[in-house]
C-alpha positions as CSV (number, residue, x, y, z in Angstrom):
1,M,-6.6,-15.2,1.1
2,K,-2.8,-14.6,1.7
3,I,-1.3,-12.3,-1.3
4,K,2.8,-12.2,-1.7
5,W,4.4,-10.0,-4.0
6,F,7.6,-11.7,-5.7
7,G,8.5,-8.4,-7.2
8,H,7.5,-7.4,-10.5
9,A,3.9,-8.0,-11.8
10,A,4.2,-11.8,-9.9
11,F,2.0,-12.4,-7.2
12,K,1.3,-15.6,-5.0
13,L,-2.8,-16.3,-3.9
14,T,-3.1,-18.5,-1.6
15,P,-7.1,-19.2,-0.5
16,E,-8.4,-20.8,2.1
17,H,-9.9,-22.7,-0.9
18,G,-9.3,-23.2,-4.4
19,P,-6.6,-23.5,-6.2
20,V,-2.7,-21.5,-5.2
21,I,-2.1,-18.9,-8.2
22,I,1.3,-17.5,-9.2
23,T,0.7,-14.7,-11.2
24,D,3.1,-13.8,-14.5
25,P,6.4,-15.3,-13.4
26,Y,9.0,-13.7,-14.6
27,T,12.7,-14.3,-15.5
28,P,14.9,-13.8,-12.2
29,E,18.2,-12.2,-14.9
30,G,15.7,-10.2,-16.4
31,V,13.8,-8.0,-13.9
32,G,16.8,-8.4,-10.9
33,Y,14.2,-10.7,-8.4
34,P,15.0,-13.4,-7.3
35,P,13.5,-16.6,-8.8
36,I,10.4,-17.7,-7.6
37,S,10.8,-21.6,-5.6
38,D,7.3,-21.4,-4.3
39,K,5.1,-23.9,-6.0
40,A,1.3,-23.4,-7.2
41,D,-1.9,-25.2,-8.7
42,L,-2.5,-23.0,-11.4
43,V,0.3,-20.1,-13.2
44,I,-2.2,-17.1,-15.2
45,T,0.5,-14.8,-17.3
46,S,-0.7,-12.3,-19.4
47,S,1.2,-13.0,-22.9
48,D,3.1,-16.0,-23.8
49,D,6.1,-13.9,-25.1
50,D,7.5,-11.6,-22.2
51,D,10.0,-12.9,-20.2
52,A,8.7,-10.6,-17.7
53,H,5.6,-12.1,-16.9
54,C,5.6,-15.2,-18.8
55,R,7.7,-17.9,-17.3
56,A,5.3,-20.2,-16.0
57,D,8.0,-22.8,-17.3
58,L,10.3,-21.7,-14.1
59,I,7.7,-22.6,-11.9
60,A,8.1,-26.0,-9.9
61,G,5.6,-29.0,-9.8
62,S,3.4,-29.6,-12.5
63,P,1.0,-26.3,-12.5
64,R,-2.6,-25.9,-14.9
65,V,-1.0,-22.7,-17.2
66,V,-3.5,-19.7,-18.5
67,N,-2.3,-17.8,-20.7
68,A,-4.9,-14.9,-20.7
69,L,-4.3,-13.7,-23.7
70,D,-5.6,-16.6,-25.0
71,V,-8.9,-16.5,-23.1
72,A,-9.2,-12.8,-23.8
73,T,-9.3,-13.6,-27.8
74,N,-11.6,-16.7,-27.5
75,G,-14.4,-15.8,-25.4
76,G,-13.0,-13.6,-22.8
77,R,-13.9,-16.2,-20.0
78,S,-12.3,-19.9,-19.0
79,H,-12.9,-22.1,-16.3
80,V,-10.0,-24.1,-15.1
81,D,-9.9,-25.9,-11.5
82,G,-13.0,-24.3,-10.2
83,L,-12.0,-20.8,-10.9
84,D,-13.8,-18.7,-13.3
85,I,-11.0,-16.6,-14.8
86,R,-12.1,-13.9,-17.2
87,S,-9.4,-11.6,-19.5
88,I,-9.8,-8.4,-21.8
89,E,-7.1,-8.1,-24.5
90,A,-4.6,-5.0,-23.6
91,A,-1.7,-3.7,-25.6
92,E,2.0,-2.7,-24.4
93,W,3.0,1.2,-24.5
94,D,3.0,2.4,-28.1
95,E,6.3,3.9,-27.7
96,H,8.5,0.6,-26.3
97,P,11.9,1.2,-27.1
98,E,13.1,-2.6,-27.6
99,H,10.5,-4.2,-29.7
100,V,7.1,-3.6,-31.2
101,P,4.6,-3.0,-28.9
102,G,3.1,-6.7,-27.9
103,Q,-0.8,-8.1,-26.5
104,N,-1.6,-9.0,-23.9
105,G,-4.7,-9.9,-21.4
106,M,-5.4,-8.4,-18.1
107,Y,-7.5,-10.7,-16.1
108,R,-9.7,-11.4,-12.8
109,F,-10.9,-13.9,-10.8
110,V,-12.6,-14.6,-7.7
111,L,-10.9,-16.3,-4.8
112,D,-12.2,-16.5,-0.9
113,G,-14.9,-14.8,-2.3
114,I,-12.8,-11.7,-3.0
115,E,-12.9,-10.2,-6.4
116,I,-9.2,-9.9,-7.8
117,A,-8.2,-8.2,-10.8
118,H,-4.1,-7.8,-12.4
119,M,-3.9,-5.3,-14.9
120,G,-1.3,-7.3,-17.1
121,D,1.1,-5.7,-19.1
122,V,-1.3,-2.9,-20.2
123,G,1.0,0.6,-21.9
124,N,-1.8,2.7,-22.7
125,P,-5.1,4.9,-21.7
126,L,-8.1,2.2,-21.4
127,T,-11.0,2.4,-23.5
128,E,-14.4,2.6,-21.9
129,R,-14.6,-1.1,-22.5
130,Q,-11.6,-2.2,-21.0
131,T,-12.5,0.0,-17.8
132,A,-15.6,-1.2,-17.6
133,F,-13.9,-4.4,-17.3
134,F,-12.8,-3.8,-13.5
135,E,-15.7,-2.8,-12.2
136,G,-16.8,-4.5,-8.8
137,V,-13.3,-5.4,-8.2
138,D,-12.5,-5.7,-4.7
139,V,-8.6,-5.7,-5.1
140,L,-6.6,-4.5,-7.8
141,L,-3.2,-5.1,-8.6
142,A,-2.1,-2.2,-10.6
143,L,0.8,-1.0,-12.9
144,A,2.0,1.9,-10.6
145,G,5.7,2.7,-12.5
146,G,4.3,4.6,-15.2
147,Y,7.8,4.0,-18.2
148,L,6.8,1.2,-20.1
149,T,3.3,1.1,-19.1
150,I,0.0,3.2,-18.7
151,E,0.5,6.9,-17.3
152,L,0.0,7.5,-13.6
153,D,-2.5,9.9,-14.9
154,D,-4.6,7.2,-16.8
155,L,-4.3,4.9,-14.1
156,K,-5.8,7.2,-11.3
157,Q,-8.5,8.0,-13.7
158,V,-9.2,4.0,-13.5
159,I,-9.0,3.8,-10.3
160,D,-11.5,6.6,-9.1
161,R,-13.9,5.3,-11.9
162,V,-14.2,1.5,-10.7
163,R,-13.2,2.2,-6.8
164,P,-11.6,-0.9,-5.9
165,K,-11.4,-1.7,-2.2
166,V,-7.8,-2.2,-1.9
167,V,-5.2,-1.2,-5.0
168,I,-1.8,-3.0,-4.6
169,P,1.1,-1.3,-6.9
170,M,3.2,-3.4,-8.8
171,H,6.1,-3.1,-12.0
172,F,7.6,-0.2,-10.1
173,R,11.1,0.9,-9.9
174,T,12.7,-0.6,-6.9
175,L,16.3,-1.1,-5.3
176,T,15.9,-4.2,-7.7
177,Y,14.3,-3.4,-10.2
178,R,15.3,0.2,-11.7
179,P,14.6,1.0,-15.4
180,R,16.0,4.3,-15.6
181,N,12.2,6.0,-16.7
182,T,10.5,3.8,-14.3
183,H,9.1,5.6,-11.2
184,W,10.0,4.6,-7.6
185,I,6.4,4.3,-6.0
186,E,6.4,8.0,-4.2
187,R,5.4,9.2,-7.9
188,F,1.9,6.5,-7.4
189,L,1.3,7.7,-4.1
190,S,1.3,11.5,-4.3
191,Y,-1.9,11.0,-6.2
192,F,-3.6,9.7,-2.9
193,D,-4.2,11.2,0.5
194,D,-2.1,9.8,3.2
195,R,-4.8,9.0,5.1
196,Y,-5.4,6.2,2.3
197,V,-2.3,4.5,2.2
198,D,-0.7,1.9,3.8
199,F,2.7,-0.1,4.0
200,A,2.1,-3.5,4.8
201,C,6.3,-3.4,5.6
202,A,6.2,-7.3,4.4
203,A,6.0,-9.2,1.2
204,E,2.9,-11.7,2.4
205,V,-0.5,-10.3,3.6
206,D,-3.7,-11.7,4.9
207,L,-7.0,-10.3,3.3
208,K,-10.8,-11.5,4.6
209,Q,-13.7,-10.5,2.3
210,G,-15.5,-9.7,5.2
211,E,-13.1,-7.0,6.7
212,L,-12.4,-5.1,3.2
213,P,-12.7,-1.6,3.7
214,E,-15.4,0.5,2.3
215,D,-12.9,3.1,0.5
216,T,-10.5,2.7,-1.8
217,R,-7.2,2.5,0.2
218,I,-3.7,2.1,-1.3
219,L,-1.3,-1.2,0.1
220,V,2.1,-0.9,-0.9
221,M,3.7,-4.6,-0.2
222,D,7.3,-5.6,0.3
223,Y,8.9,-8.2,-2.2
224,A,10.1,-11.3,-1.0
225,R,14.2,-11.4,-0.8
226,A,13.8,-14.7,-0.9
227,C,10.8,-16.3,-3.1
């Protein structure tokens, strides 16, 4: 399976078998990353009212669209294009400076035998039920910027508890996306021994189920300069 990071919380997942997925597409003008020109069979958004996470309308073609918040509030499970999507409700940061904190969905699914989870736009410490939702995950797409999302101390507790094989940071400060109080990636990496941190130095990586590490490793990706 190929994983491509466009920036912010937007990824493209291209399996050997199954639908091509784009997660949480953004409004380019809002986050600073380039428009996403890649196509997908399926777009999953963590909500339908956050321009940094819900712009499925900007994805070319006619992909199926799944709002993870709808899934979370309607039984927590949906079967789309042969994909079993599970979701759990979460809230934005209680102290959000721009608007009343909104609800969103954290979600997970399996591609090429790899359990993948996306943390949506959660802004508070996870409850016991929310933490348990991530148990058994192989790849965690983790909110690593602190400000506006889950605090890094709380995120580290989740990672230590559920022990994903690979953690791919997202939603952190870059030279393109630079809210003043959002952390650079170094702050997140300071929680981990350097021996367990890998730098892809690319916007796309290839992961295979049989080659995933036994112990949790952090995989820092570059964002796509042209999407």
